[in-house]
C-alpha positions as CSV (number, residue, x, y, z in Angstrom):
1,X,0.0,0.0,0.0
2,X,2.8,2.3,0.9
3,X,4.7,1.5,-2.4
4,X,1.5,2.4,-4.4
5,X,1.2,5.8,-2.6
6,X,4.9,6.7,-3.2
7,X,4.5,5.6,-6.8
8,X,1.4,7.9,-7.2
9,X,3.2,10.9,-5.7
10,X,6.1,10.4,-8.1
11,X,3.7,10.2,-11.1
12,X,1.8,13.3,-10.0
13,X,5.1,15.2,-9.5
14,X,6.1,14.2,-13.0
15,X,2.8,15.6,-14.4
16,X,3.3,18.9,-12.6
17,X,6.8,19.1,-14.1
18,X,5.3,18.6,-17.6
19,X,2.3,20.9,-17.2
20,X,3.8,23.6,-14.9
21,X,3.0,24.3,-11.3
22,X,-0.1,26.2,-10.2
23,X,2.2,29.1,-9.3
24,X,3.6,29.1,-12.9
25,X,0.1,29.2,-14.3
26,X,-0.7,32.2,-12.1
27,X,2.4,33.9,-13.3
28,X,1.5,33.1,-17.0
29,X,-2.3,33.5,-17.5
30,X,-4.1,31.8,-20.3
31,X,-3.9,33.9,-23.5
32,X,-7.1,34.5,-25.4
33,X,-7.0,35.2,-29.1
34,X,-7.7,39.0,-29.5
35,X,-10.2,38.2,-32.3
36,X,-12.3,36.3,-29.7
37,X,-12.3,39.2,-27.3
38,X,-13.1,41.6,-30.2
39,X,-16.1,39.5,-31.3
40,X,-17.3,39.3,-27.7
41,X,-17.1,43.0,-27.2
42,X,-18.8,43.7,-30.5
43,X,-21.6,41.3,-29.5
44,X,-22.1,43.0,-26.1
45,X,-22.1,46.4,-27.8
46,X,-24.9,45.3,-30.2
47,X,-26.9,44.0,-27.2
48,X,-26.4,47.2,-25.3
49,X,-27.6,49.2,-28.3
50,X,-30.8,47.2,-29.0
51,X,-31.9,46.2,-25.6
52,X,-33.6,49.6,-24.7
53,X,-36.0,49.1,-27.6
54,X,-37.3,45.7,-26.4
55,X,-40.7,45.7,-24.7
56,X,-42.0,43.4,-22.0
57,X,-45.8,43.2,-22.5
58,X,-48.4,42.3,-19.8
59,X,-52.1,42.5,-19.5
60,X,-53.6,45.5,-17.7
61,X,-53.8,43.4,-14.5
62,X,-50.2,42.1,-14.9
63,X,-51.3,38.8,-16.3
64,X,-50.5,37.3,-19.6
65,X,-47.2,38.1,-21.1
66,X,-45.1,38.5,-24.2
67,X,-42.6,40.7,-25.9
68,X,-42.4,43.5,-28.5
69,X,-40.1,46.0,-30.0
70,X,-40.3,49.8,-30.4
71,X,-40.1,51.1,-34.0
72,X,-40.9,54.9,-33.5
73,X,-39.9,57.5,-31.0
74,X,-43.6,58.3,-30.4
75,X,-44.2,54.9,-29.0
76,X,-45.4,52.6,-31.8
77,X,-44.2,49.0,-31.2
78,X,-44.6,45.7,-33.1
79,X,-45.6,42.4,-31.4
80,X,-47.5,39.2,-32.2
81,X,-51.3,39.2,-32.6
82,X,-51.5,36.3,-30.3
83,X,-49.8,38.3,-27.6
84,X,-52.3,41.2,-27.8
85,X,-55.2,38.8,-28.2
86,X,-54.3,37.4,-24.8
87,X,-53.6,40.7,-23.1
88,X,-56.5,42.7,-24.5
89,X,-56.8,46.2,-26.0
90,X,-55.1,48.0,-23.1
91,X,-51.8,46.6,-21.7
92,X,-48.8,47.5,-19.5
93,X,-45.3,47.6,-21.1
94,X,-42.0,47.6,-19.4
95,X,-38.6,48.7,-20.8
96,X,-35.1,48.0,-19.5
97,X,-35.0,51.4,-17.9
98,X,-37.2,49.8,-15.2
99,X,-40.2,51.9,-16.1
100,X,-43.6,50.7,-17.0
101,X,-45.9,52.4,-19.5
102,X,-49.5,52.2,-20.5
103,X,-50.2,51.0,-24.1
104,X,-53.1,50.6,-26.4
105,X,-53.9,48.4,-29.4
106,X,-53.6,50.1,-32.8
107,X,-54.1,47.5,-35.6
108,X,-53.9,43.7,-36.0
109,X,-53.0,41.2,-38.6
110,X,-54.5,37.9,-37.3
111,X,-53.4,35.9,-40.4
112,X,-49.7,37.0,-40.2
113,X,-49.7,37.1,-36.4
114,X,-48.6,40.7,-36.2
115,X,-50.0,43.5,-34.1
116,X,-49.2,47.2,-33.7
117,X,-49.5,48.8,-30.3
118,X,-48.7,52.3,-29.0
119,X,-46.9,53.0,-25.8
120,X,-47.9,56.3,-24.1
121,X,-46.2,58.9,-21.9
122,X,-43.2,59.8,-24.0
123,X,-42.2,61.1,-27.5
124,X,-38.6,60.0,-27.3
125,X,-38.7,56.2,-26.9
126,X,-35.6,54.3,-28.0
127,X,-36.3,52.5,-31.3
128,X,-34.9,49.6,-33.3
129,X,-33.7,50.2,-36.8
130,X,-35.3,48.0,-39.5
131,X,-33.0,45.7,-41.5
132,X,-33.6,43.9,-44.8
133,X,-34.7,40.3,-44.2
134,X,-34.1,39.4,-47.8
135,X,-30.4,39.9,-47.2
136,X,-30.3,37.4,-44.4
137,X,-28.6,34.1,-45.2
138,X,-28.4,30.7,-43.5
139,X,-25.4,30.7,-41.2
140,X,-25.8,34.3,-40.2
141,X,-25.6,34.9,-36.4
142,X,-28.7,36.4,-34.7
143,X,-29.9,37.6,-31.4
144,X,-33.4,36.9,-30.0
145,X,-34.5,39.3,-27.2
146,X,-37.6,39.1,-25.1
147,X,-39.4,38.1,-22.0
148,X,-39.5,34.2,-21.9
149,X,-41.3,32.7,-18.9
150,X,-41.9,36.2,-17.7
151,X,-38.2,36.4,-16.5
152,X,-38.2,40.1,-17.2
153,X,-41.1,40.8,-14.9
154,X,-38.9,42.2,-12.1
155,X,-36.8,44.8,-13.9
156,X,-38.0,44.5,-17.6
157,X,-34.4,43.7,-18.7
158,X,-34.8,41.4,-21.7
159,X,-33.3,37.9,-21.9
160,X,-30.9,37.5,-24.8
161,X,-30.2,34.2,-26.7
162,X,-27.7,33.8,-29.5
163,X,-27.8,31.5,-32.4
164,X,-27.8,30.9,-36.1
165,X,-30.2,31.6,-38.9
166,X,-31.0,28.0,-39.9
167,X,-33.1,28.8,-42.9
168,X,-34.8,31.6,-44.9
169,X,-38.0,31.9,-46.9
170,X,-39.6,29.1,-44.9
171,X,-43.3,28.4,-45.3
172,X,-45.3,27.2,-42.2
173,X,-48.8,25.9,-42.9
174,X,-51.8,27.7,-41.2
175,X,-52.4,26.9,-37.6
176,X,-55.9,27.3,-36.1
177,X,-58.3,29.4,-38.1
178,X,-56.0,31.9,-39.8
179,X,-52.5,31.9,-38.5
180,X,-50.0,31.3,-41.4
181,X,-46.2,32.0,-41.4
182,X,-45.0,32.8,-44.9
183,X,-41.5,33.6,-46.1
184,X,-40.3,33.5,-42.5
185,X,-36.8,33.0,-40.9
186,X,-35.9,29.7,-39.1
187,X,-33.5,30.1,-36.2
188,X,-31.9,27.9,-33.6
189,X,-31.6,30.7,-31.0
190,X,-33.7,29.7,-28.0
191,X,-37.2,30.9,-28.2
192,X,-39.7,30.0,-25.5
193,X,-43.2,31.0,-24.3
194,X,-43.0,34.7,-23.6
195,X,-40.5,35.4,-26.4
196,X,-43.5,35.8,-28.7
197,X,-43.5,39.2,-30.4
198,X,-40.0,39.9,-29.5
199,X,-37.3,41.1,-31.9
200,X,-34.8,39.1,-33.8
201,X,-31.7,41.2,-34.6
202,X,-28.7,40.5,-36.8
203,X,-25.7,39.9,-34.5
204,X,-22.9,40.9,-36.9
205,X,-22.1,41.8,-40.4
206,X,-23.4,44.9,-42.3
207,X,-26.8,44.6,-40.6
208,X,-25.5,44.2,-37.0
209,X,-28.1,45.5,-34.6
210,X,-30.9,45.9,-37.1
211,X,-34.3,44.3,-36.8
212,X,-34.6,41.3,-39.2
213,X,-37.7,39.5,-37.7
214,X,-40.3,39.2,-35.1
215,X,-40.1,35.9,-33.1
216,X,-43.4,34.1,-32.9
217,X,-43.6,30.4,-33.5
218,X,-41.7,27.3,-32.5
219,X,-41.7,23.7,-33.6
220,X,-43.3,21.9,-30.7
221,X,-41.4,19.0,-29.2
222,X,-42.0,17.7,-25.7
223,X,-44.3,20.6,-24.8
224,X,-44.2,24.3,-25.5
225,X,-40.4,24.8,-25.0
226,X,-37.5,25.5,-27.2
227,X,-36.8,22.6,-29.6
228,X,-34.0,24.3,-31.6
229,X,-36.4,25.3,-34.4
230,X,-38.1,28.6,-34.1
231,X,-39.6,30.9,-36.7
232,X,-39.6,34.7,-37.0
233,X,-41.8,36.8,-39.2
234,X,-39.5,38.6,-41.7
235,X,-38.9,42.3,-41.1
236,X,-39.8,43.0,-44.7
237,X,-43.3,41.5,-44.2
238,X,-43.7,43.7,-41.1
239,X,-42.6,46.8,-43.1
240,X,-45.1,46.0,-45.9
241,X,-48.0,45.8,-43.4
242,X,-47.0,48.8,-41.1
243,X,-48.9,51.4,-43.1
244,X,-52.0,49.3,-43.0
245,X,-51.6,48.5,-39.3
246,X,-51.6,52.2,-38.5
247,X,-55.2,52.3,-39.9
248,X,-56.5,50.6,-36.8
249,X,-58.2,47.8,-38.8
250,X,-58.2,44.1,-38.6
251,X,-56.1,43.2,-41.7
252,X,-56.3,40.4,-44.2
253,X,-53.7,38.9,-46.5
254,X,-54.2,38.7,-50.3
255,X,-55.3,36.1,-52.8
256,X,-55.5,36.0,-56.6
257,X,-58.5,33.6,-56.4
258,X,-56.3,31.3,-58.5
259,X,-54.2,28.2,-57.7
260,X,-50.9,27.0,-59.1
261,X,-49.3,23.6,-59.4
262,X,-45.9,22.2,-60.5
263,X,-45.8,20.0,-63.5
264,X,-43.3,17.1,-64.2
265,X,-40.9,19.5,-65.9
266,X,-40.8,21.7,-62.8
267,X,-42.9,24.5,-64.3
268,X,-45.3,26.4,-62.1
269,X,-48.7,26.6,-63.9
270,X,-52.0,28.3,-63.1
271,X,-54.3,25.3,-62.9
272,X,-57.5,27.1,-61.7
273,X,-58.5,30.7,-62.2
274,X,-61.9,31.6,-60.9
275,X,-64.3,33.7,-63.0
276,X,-64.3,37.3,-61.9
277,X,-61.2,36.8,-59.8
278,X,-58.4,39.3,-59.5
279,X,-56.3,37.2,-61.8
280,X,-59.0,36.6,-64.4
281,X,-60.0,40.2,-64.8
282,X,-56.4,41.1,-65.6
283,X,-56.2,38.4,-68.3
284,X,-54.5,35.5,-66.6
285,X,-55.6,32.1,-68.0
286,X,-55.4,28.6,-66.8
287,X,-52.3,26.9,-68.2
288,X,-50.2,30.1,-68.0
289,X,-46.7,29.5,-66.6
290,X,-45.9,31.7,-63.6
291,X,-42.4,33.0,-64.2
292,X,-42.1,35.8,-61.6
293,X,-44.3,37.4,-58.9
294,X,-43.6,40.7,-57.1
295,X,-40.1,40.8,-58.5
296,X,-39.1,37.3,-57.5
297,X,-38.6,34.3,-59.8
298,X,-41.1,31.5,-58.9
299,X,-40.0,27.9,-59.1
300,X,-42.3,26.2,-56.7
301,X,-45.8,26.4,-55.2
302,X,-44.4,27.3,-51.8
303,X,-42.4,30.2,-53.3
304,X,-45.7,31.5,-54.8
305,X,-47.4,31.2,-51.3
306,X,-44.4,32.9,-49.7
307,X,-44.6,35.9,-51.9
308,X,-48.4,36.2,-51.7
309,X,-48.3,36.0,-47.9
310,X,-46.0,39.0,-47.2
311,X,-48.3,41.7,-48.7
312,X,-51.7,43.0,-47.3
313,X,-54.8,42.5,-49.4
314,X,-55.2,45.1,-52.0
315,X,-51.6,45.8,-52.9
316,X,-50.6,46.0,-56.5
317,X,-48.3,43.2,-57.4
318,X,-46.5,42.6,-60.8
319,X,-46.8,39.2,-62.3
320,X,-45.1,37.7,-65.3
321,X,-46.4,34.6,-67.2
322,X,-45.3,32.6,-70.2
323,X,-48.1,31.7,-72.6
324,X,-46.7,29.6,-75.5
325,X,-43.9,31.7,-76.9
326,X,-45.1,34.9,-75.4
327,X,-44.0,36.5,-72.1
328,X,-46.8,38.7,-70.6
329,X,-46.6,41.2,-67.7
330,X,-49.6,42.0,-65.5
331,X,-50.2,44.2,-62.5
332,X,-52.7,42.5,-60.2
333,X,-54.4,43.9,-57.1
334,X,-55.0,41.1,-54.6
335,X,-58.3,40.6,-52.7
336,X,-59.0,39.5,-49.2
337,X,-58.1,35.9,-48.4
338,X,-60.7,35.3,-45.7
339,X,-64.4,35.9,-45.2
340,X,-64.7,39.3,-43.6
341,X,-67.2,38.1,-41.0
342,X,-64.8,35.4,-39.8
343,X,-61.9,37.8,-39.6
344,X,-63.8,40.4,-37.7
345,X,-64.6,38.0,-34.9
346,X,-60.9,38.2,-34.0
347,X,-61.3,41.9,-33.0
348,X,-64.6,41.7,-31.3
349,X,-64.5,43.2,-27.8
350,X,-63.4,40.7,-25.2
351,X,-64.2,40.5,-21.5
352,X,-61.7,42.2,-19.2
353,X,-61.1,45.2,-17.0
354,X,-62.1,48.5,-18.5
355,X,-59.3,50.8,-19.9
356,X,-57.9,53.3,-17.4
357,X,-58.2,57.1,-17.9
358,X,-54.9,57.2,-19.8
359,X,-55.9,54.7,-22.4
360,X,-59.6,55.3,-22.7
361,X,-59.5,58.5,-24.9
362,X,-57.4,56.6,-27.4
363,X,-59.5,53.5,-27.7
364,X,-62.7,53.2,-29.8
365,X,-64.2,49.9,-30.7
366,X,-66.2,49.8,-34.0
367,X,-67.2,46.8,-36.1
368,X,-64.3,46.0,-38.4
369,X,-61.6,47.8,-36.4
370,X,-59.1,46.8,-33.8
371,X,-59.1,50.5,-32.8
372,X,-61.1,53.0,-34.9
373,X,-59.5,56.0,-33.1
374,X,-56.3,55.6,-35.1
375,X,-58.2,55.3,-38.4
376,X,-60.0,58.6,-37.7
377,X,-56.6,60.3,-36.9
378,X,-54.9,59.0,-40.1
379,X,-58.0,59.8,-42.3
380,X,-58.2,63.4,-41.0
381,X,-54.4,63.8,-41.5
382,X,-54.6,62.9,-45.2
383,X,-57.7,65.0,-45.8
384,X,-56.1,68.0,-44.2
385,X,-53.0,67.5,-46.4
386,X,-55.0,68.2,-49.6
387,X,-55.6,71.8,-48.5
388,X,-58.7,73.9,-49.0
389,X,-61.8,72.3,-50.5
390,X,-62.6,73.1,-54.1
391,X,-66.0,74.6,-55.1
392,X,-68.9,72.2,-54.6
393,X,-70.8,73.8,-57.5
394,X,-71.1,72.1,-60.9
395,X,-67.7,71.6,-62.6
396,X,-67.2,72.1,-66.3
397,X,-63.8,70.8,-67.6
398,X,-62.8,71.2,-71.2
399,X,-60.0,69.9,-73.3
400,X,-59.1,67.1,-75.7
401,X,-58.0,63.6,-75.8
402,X,-54.5,62.8,-77.1
403,X,-55.9,62.3,-80.6
404,X,-57.3,65.8,-80.6
405,X,-60.9,64.9,-80.1
406,X,-62.7,67.5,-78.1
407,X,-63.8,66.5,-74.6
408,X,-66.1,68.3,-72.1
409,X,-67.0,66.9,-68.7
410,X,-69.8,68.3,-66.6
411,X,-70.0,67.1,-62.9
412,X,-73.1,68.2,-61.0
413,X,-75.4,67.0,-58.3
414,X,-77.9,65.6,-60.8
415,X,-75.5,63.7,-62.9
416,X,-72.2,63.5,-64.8
417,X,-71.9,64.1,-68.5
418,X,-69.2,63.7,-71.1
419,X,-69.2,65.1,-74.7
420,X,-66.5,63.3,-76.6
421,X,-66.5,64.6,-80.1
422,X,-69.9,63.7,-81.6
423,X,-70.7,61.2,-78.8
424,X,-72.5,61.9,-75.5
425,X,-72.5,59.9,-72.3
426,X,-74.5,60.4,-69.1
427,X,-74.5,59.0,-65.6
428,X,-77.6,60.0,-63.6
429,X,-77.2,60.7,-59.9
430,X,-80.9,60.5,-59.0
431,X,-81.5,58.5,-55.8
432,X,-82.9,55.5,-57.7
433,X,-80.3,55.5,-60.5
434,X,-78.0,52.6,-60.9
435,X,-74.3,53.0,-61.5
436,X,-73.7,52.6,-65.2
437,X,-70.7,51.6,-67.2
438,X,-70.4,54.9,-68.9
439,X,-68.6,55.4,-71.2
440,X,-69.0,51.7,-72.1
441,X,-66.1,49.4,-71.1
442,X,-64.5,51.9,-68.8
443,X,-65.8,50.3,-65.5
444,X,-67.9,53.4,-64.7
445,X,-65.6,56.3,-65.4
446,X,-68.3,59.0,-65.0
447,X,-69.5,57.8,-61.6
448,X,-65.9,57.5,-60.5
449,X,-65.3,61.1,-61.4
450,X,-68.2,62.1,-59.2
451,X,-66.5,60.4,-56.3
452,X,-63.4,62.5,-57.0
453,X,-65.5,65.7,-57.0
454,X,-67.1,64.8,-53.7
455,X,-63.8,64.2,-52.1
456,X,-62.1,67.4,-53.4
457,X,-65.1,69.6,-52.7
458,X,-65.3,68.4,-49.1
459,X,-68.7,66.7,-49.5
460,X,-67.5,63.5,-47.8
461,X,-70.8,63.2,-45.9
462,X,-72.2,61.9,-49.2
463,X,-70.1,58.7,-48.8
464,X,-71.6,55.8,-47.0
465,X,-68.2,55.4,-45.5
466,X,-64.8,57.0,-45.8
467,X,-61.8,55.4,-44.0
468,X,-58.1,55.2,-44.1
469,X,-56.6,52.0,-45.7
470,X,-52.9,52.5,-45.2
471,X,-49.8,53.1,-47.4
472,X,-48.7,51.3,-50.5
473,X,-46.4,52.0,-53.5
474,X,-48.5,53.5,-56.3
475,X,-48.8,50.9,-59.1
476,X,-46.0,48.9,-57.4
477,X,-43.0,51.0,-58.6
478,X,-44.4,54.5,-58.0
479,X,-44.2,56.8,-54.9
480,X,-45.5,55.7,-51.6
481,X,-49.1,57.0,-51.2
482,X,-51.7,57.1,-48.4
483,X,-54.9,55.4,-49.4
484,X,-58.4,56.6,-48.5
485,X,-61.4,54.3,-49.3
486,X,-64.8,55.7,-50.1
487,X,-68.1,53.7,-50.4
488,X,-71.0,55.0,-52.4
489,X,-73.9,53.2,-54.1
490,X,-72.0,49.9,-54.3
491,X,-68.9,51.6,-55.7
492,X,-65.6,51.4,-53.9
493,X,-63.1,54.1,-54.6
494,X,-59.5,54.1,-53.4
495,X,-57.9,57.6,-53.5
496,X,-54.1,57.8,-53.7
497,X,-52.5,60.8,-51.9
498,X,-48.8,61.5,-51.9
499,X,-48.0,63.4,-48.7
500,X,-44.7,65.2,-48.6
501,X,-42.4,65.9,-45.6
502,X,-44.0,69.3,-45.3
503,X,-47.4,67.7,-44.7
504,X,-48.8,68.8,-48.1
505,X,-50.6,66.2,-50.1
506,X,-51.2,65.7,-53.8
507,X,-54.0,63.4,-55.2
508,X,-52.1,61.1,-57.7
509,X,-55.2,59.3,-58.8
510,X,-57.9,56.8,-57.8
511,X,-59.4,53.4,-58.7
512,X,-63.1,52.6,-58.6
513,X,-64.9,49.3,-58.9
514,X,-68.4,47.8,-58.3
515,X,-68.7,45.4,-55.4
516,X,-70.2,42.8,-57.8
517,X,-67.7,43.3,-60.6
518,X,-64.0,42.7,-60.8
519,X,-63.0,45.2,-63.4
520,X,-61.9,48.6,-62.2
521,X,-61.5,52.0,-63.7
522,X,-58.2,53.6,-62.9
523,X,-57.4,57.3,-63.1
524,X,-54.0,58.8,-62.8
525,X,-53.1,62.5,-62.6
526,X,-50.0,64.4,-63.6
527,X,-48.6,66.9,-61.1
528,X,-49.1,70.0,-63.3
529,X,-52.3,71.9,-62.4
530,X,-54.6,74.3,-64.1
531,X,-54.8,77.9,-62.9
532,X,-58.1,79.4,-62.1
533,X,-61.1,78.7,-59.9
534,X,-60.6,74.9,-60.1
535,X,-56.9,74.1,-59.8
536,X,-57.3,70.5,-60.9
537,X,-54.6,68.4,-62.6
538,X,-54.2,69.3,-66.3
539,X,-53.7,65.8,-67.5
540,X,-55.8,62.7,-66.8
541,X,-54.9,59.1,-67.8
542,X,-57.7,56.5,-67.8
543,X,-57.3,52.7,-67.7
544,X,-60.0,50.1,-67.7
545,X,-59.2,46.7,-66.2
546,X,-55.5,47.6,-66.5
547,X,-55.6,48.5,-70.2
548,X,-55.3,52.1,-71.5
549,X,-58.6,53.8,-72.4
550,X,-57.9,57.4,-73.1
551,X,-55.6,60.3,-72.0
552,X,-57.1,63.7,-71.6
553,X,-55.4,67.1,-71.6
554,X,-57.5,69.9,-70.0
555,X,-57.3,73.5,-71.0
556,X,-59.9,75.0,-68.6
557,X,-61.9,74.0,-65.5
558,X,-64.7,76.3,-64.3
559,X,-67.6,76.4,-61.9
560,X,-70.7,76.1,-64.2
561,X,-73.9,78.1,-64.0
562,X,-76.2,75.1,-64.2
563,X,-76.5,72.3,-61.6
564,X,-77.5,69.7,-64.2
565,X,-75.3,67.5,-66.3
566,X,-75.9,67.7,-70.0
C-alpha cells in the first residue's frame, strides 16, 4: 500500500513538471486570441444598443405576457397578434430602464400574427432600426431578445439568446383558423413562451443591430419549449404591413383567387383561375406558366405562397407569365383571403377590465376595427394634407384627348356628363339611378369622377363610409401613397394621396370598382395643375381593367352656372 502511494506521488510530481505548477500558471495567465475578445465586445455592444427598444408586455392586471419592439420615437411597437389577443386592447409595457408604460392596441393582422401597439407617456422612446430580411442568409448569427417565462417581470431587462439563422424563406402551414407564417426565418436561438412578439436582430455583419424579424412560432417537441427550431416573421413583411396596421383595422392577406401547381418539368402553372377573380379580370388564364411574382422568380408552389403572404390584401403586385412563346406582364391587385365576417370575430370586444383614464381617450371599438380611433386620426391627416376644399358647384372641364378629339366633362349633383367629339355619355345621380358603365367598357368612369369631385369639394358626408386604408407604392413602382377608401352606391373608390415631408398632399389618382364586378376604372393625374377657380390636374390618364382607355389634356376648369349635367 505504501509503495503504491509513493509511486502515485512520483507520477503526480512528474505531471506537474510537464504541465507547470499552479504558481507558474498564475504567473503566465491563459492567453485568449484577441479576435475572440473583439467578437465578444462587438456582440455585447450590439446587445447594449438594441436592448432599450425591447418591450415586455403584460395584460392590464399584470397577467398574460409577451414581448415586442419599439419602432418609432412616439411609441409605436410591433408584437404578435396572439400576444395582444391574450392581453386585451389595453396593456402594460416595461422597458429595460425599469419603467412601465400604458399601451393601447392600434391595428392587427390575425393571419400573419402581427399587431401594432402604442406606448404612451413619451415622445422620445428608444427605437430599433429595420433591416432587410431578404439579405439574411443561413449561417448568419442572430440575437433573440424578449421576456421568456416572464423572467423580465422584475426589472424588464430582456433575456438574450444567441444562435444561427437555420433557414430563410420558410413556409409554415396555417395553424388554427387563420395563422400562417410565410417567407419566415428559421433560427436555432432559444425561443420559449414569452418570447412571442420579441425582436430578432442581426448579430454581426453589415446589418448588425438591425431588426430582421419578429419571433413568434416554435416547432413543438415535448411541450411548448425550445426545440431548436423557431420561426420569425420577416422584417420586410412587417414593413409592408406597417402602413395598414396604422389604420386601426383588422387586416387580411391577399389572394388572386387562383391556384398553381408544379408539372413534371418543374414549371409552375396556373391550374385554376376563378371567373371574376383578381387574376382573371387582368387576363391571366389557366395553363399560363408563372415566371415571376412581385419581383421574385417563382420555381415552386411554396415560393408562390411565400410571396403572396407577405403583402396585405389590395396591394398592386407585378406578375409575369409565359403563354406559349409569349411573355406577358400584368399588375394585379389582390383581394381578401378570408371571409370578412370570420376575420372580424378576432377583433370583437373581449371581457376584461375597462381601460384606465390614460388609455380610454385613445380606444374606440367599432365593427371592423381593432381601434377605430387611429383610423380617424390618419384619415383626417390625409384629408387635411389636400388643403382647401374646391368649389362644390357644378364643374365644367374642357380639353381634348391625345388624338385631338374635343372633350367636355360636366360634374353636378344631378349627374355627370361627357361630350366626346360627336358622342355623348351620361351618368344619372338621381337616388334611384344605378351605377352605369359609362362610357362603355370603362368600368364606370363617369360615376368615379363624381367620387373625385365629392372628395375634393369636401362633400365627404355623401359617402356611406370614408376610411383610411394605409400606405402602398402607387402601381408597385411609384411613390408611396396614403390610401383613402370611399363607399357610395355599391362603388368602392381608393384615392391615392402622396404626402410630402411638409405635410402637403397631392392626389395622384384613384381606382373605382363595383362590389359585384371585378374590373376597375383607374385614373392617374400628372402633377401639373390648371390655374383658375378649379386648380385640378391638367392631364388625366384613364385605364380600364389595366388596359389604357384614353388620355385627356385639359385647357380649362370652371364652376358652371347650371346644376344639371348635359
